C-alpha positions as CSV (number, residue, x, y, z in Angstrom):
1,M,100.7,119.7,72.4
2,M,97.7,121.6,73.8
3,H,94.3,119.8,73.7
4,P,91.5,122.3,73.1
5,D,88.8,119.9,74.2
6,R,87.5,119.1,77.7
7,L,89.3,115.9,78.7
8,T,89.5,113.6,81.8
9,A,92.1,111.1,82.7
10,T,91.5,107.5,83.6
11,M,93.9,105.0,85.1
12,E,93.6,101.2,85.1
13,G,93.7,99.7,88.6
14,D,95.2,101.2,91.7
15,F,98.0,103.8,91.5
16,V,100.0,106.0,93.9
17,V,100.3,109.8,94.0
18,F,103.5,110.8,95.7
19,L,104.0,114.5,96.7
20,I,107.5,115.4,97.6
21,G,109.3,118.7,98.1
22,M,111.7,120.9,100.1
23,R,111.7,124.3,101.7
24,V,114.7,126.5,101.8
25,N,114.6,127.9,105.3
26,R,118.0,129.7,105.2
27,P,118.5,130.9,101.6
28,W,122.0,132.2,102.4
29,K,123.2,128.6,103.1
30,I,123.5,127.7,99.4
31,H,125.9,124.9,100.3
32,K,123.1,123.2,102.3
33,W,120.1,123.5,99.9
34,L,121.9,123.3,96.5
35,P,122.8,119.6,96.9
36,V,119.2,118.8,97.8
37,V,118.0,120.6,94.6
38,R,120.5,118.8,92.5
39,A,119.6,115.3,93.8
40,M,116.2,115.1,92.3
41,P,117.1,115.5,88.6
42,R,119.6,112.6,89.0
43,M,116.9,110.4,90.5
44,L,114.4,111.4,87.7
45,R,116.9,110.6,85.0
46,E,117.6,107.2,86.6
47,L,113.9,106.4,86.9
48,A,113.2,107.5,83.3
49,A,115.8,105.0,82.1
50,L,114.0,102.3,84.0
51,P,110.4,102.1,82.9
52,E,109.9,99.0,85.1
53,S,110.6,101.2,88.2
54,G,106.9,102.1,88.2
55,L,107.2,105.9,87.9
56,L,104.5,106.9,85.4
57,S,104.9,110.7,85.3
58,Y,105.7,113.8,87.3
59,E,105.2,117.5,87.5
60,M,107.4,120.0,89.4
61,W,107.1,123.6,90.6
62,F,109.9,125.7,92.1
63,G,109.9,128.4,94.7
64,R,111.1,128.8,98.3
65,T,109.0,125.6,98.9
66,T,109.2,123.3,95.9
67,I,106.7,120.6,95.2
68,M,106.8,117.6,92.9
69,V,103.8,115.4,92.1
70,Q,104.7,111.9,91.0
71,Y,102.4,109.2,89.8
72,W,103.5,105.6,90.5
73,R,102.0,102.3,89.4
74,S,102.2,101.0,93.0
75,S,103.4,101.8,96.5
76,E,105.6,98.6,96.4
77,Q,107.5,100.0,93.4
78,L,107.9,103.4,95.0
79,L,109.2,101.8,98.2
80,A,111.5,99.4,96.3
81,Y,113.1,102.4,94.6
82,A,113.5,104.3,97.8
83,S,115.2,101.4,99.5
84,N,117.3,100.2,96.5
85,R,121.0,100.3,97.6
86,N,122.1,100.6,93.9
87,A,119.9,103.6,93.1
88,A,120.5,107.3,93.5
89,H,118.0,107.9,96.3
90,L,119.8,106.3,99.3
91,P,123.1,108.1,98.8
92,A,121.2,111.4,98.4
93,W,119.2,110.6,101.6
94,K,122.3,109.7,103.5
95,A,124.1,112.9,102.3
96,F,121.1,115.0,103.3
97,N,121.0,113.5,106.8
98,Q,124.7,114.0,107.3
99,S,124.8,117.6,106.0
100,V,121.5,119.0,107.1
101,G,119.4,116.5,109.1
102,T,117.0,118.4,111.3
103,N,119.2,121.5,111.8
104,G,116.6,123.7,110.1
105,D,118.5,124.9,107.1
106,V,116.4,122.9,104.7
107,G,113.0,121.4,105.2
108,I,111.9,118.3,103.4
109,W,108.5,116.6,103.1
110,H,106.5,114.0,101.3
111,E,103.0,112.6,101.3
112,T,101.9,109.3,99.7
113,Y,98.4,108.5,98.6
114,K,97.2,105.1,97.3
115,I,94.3,105.7,94.9
116,A,91.7,103.0,94.2
117,P,89.8,103.0,90.9
118,G,87.0,105.5,91.0
119,A,88.5,107.4,94.0
120,C,89.5,110.5,92.0
121,E,88.3,112.6,89.2
122,T,90.1,115.0,86.8
123,I,89.2,117.7,84.2
124,Y,91.5,119.4,81.7
125,A,90.5,122.1,79.2
126,S,92.8,123.7,76.8
127,M,95.8,122.0,78.4
128,P,98.6,119.8,77.2
129,A,98.8,116.3,78.8
130,F,99.4,117.2,82.5
131,G,99.4,115.4,85.8
132,L,97.3,112.3,85.9
133,G,96.4,113.1,82.3
134,K,100.1,112.5,81.4
135,A,100.4,109.4,83.5
136,G,97.1,107.8,82.5
137,L,94.8,107.9,79.5
138,L,93.1,111.1,78.3
139,Q,89.5,110.7,77.2
140,P,86.7,113.1,76.3
141,A,84.9,114.5,79.3
142,S,81.5,113.9,77.9
143,G,78.7,111.4,78.3
144,K,79.2,109.3,81.4
145,R,82.4,111.4,82.1
146,G,80.7,114.8,81.6
147,S,80.6,116.1,85.2
148,A,82.7,115.6,88.4
149,R,79.7,113.7,89.9
150,E,79.6,111.3,86.9
151,R,83.4,110.9,86.9
152,F,83.1,109.9,90.5
153,G,80.4,107.4,89.6
154,L,77.7,109.1,91.7
């Protein structure tokens, strides 16, 4: 549902923004990059079935370099999932390292940011719930939330 108003997102407490993606360096080596592409949907289905995992929401874009933005309740929950021997991540990570590793066929990357209250600001206009607005609480961007400066508390 598209929200026609100007909205901002708020989150209670600390949270984590996790950026993760891959880059297809040798497109003709489908047998190298296709398993990497297929691994993420399995993990997302698994996480969606486990609300206690801490994954709050995500957005994904595809291209030669893909990017996924994930919102997590805590870095502890993100790291617990990444190291869980009974979850889909470790087998996918092991398979990637055995098949591709650092041979250059497929690049992978991630960045993790711990966000404290008041350390970010958002604005959405004529948008459906998206990004932090899907992970957190959407509120009118008016009054004390009317400008970026005010949303930062400056």
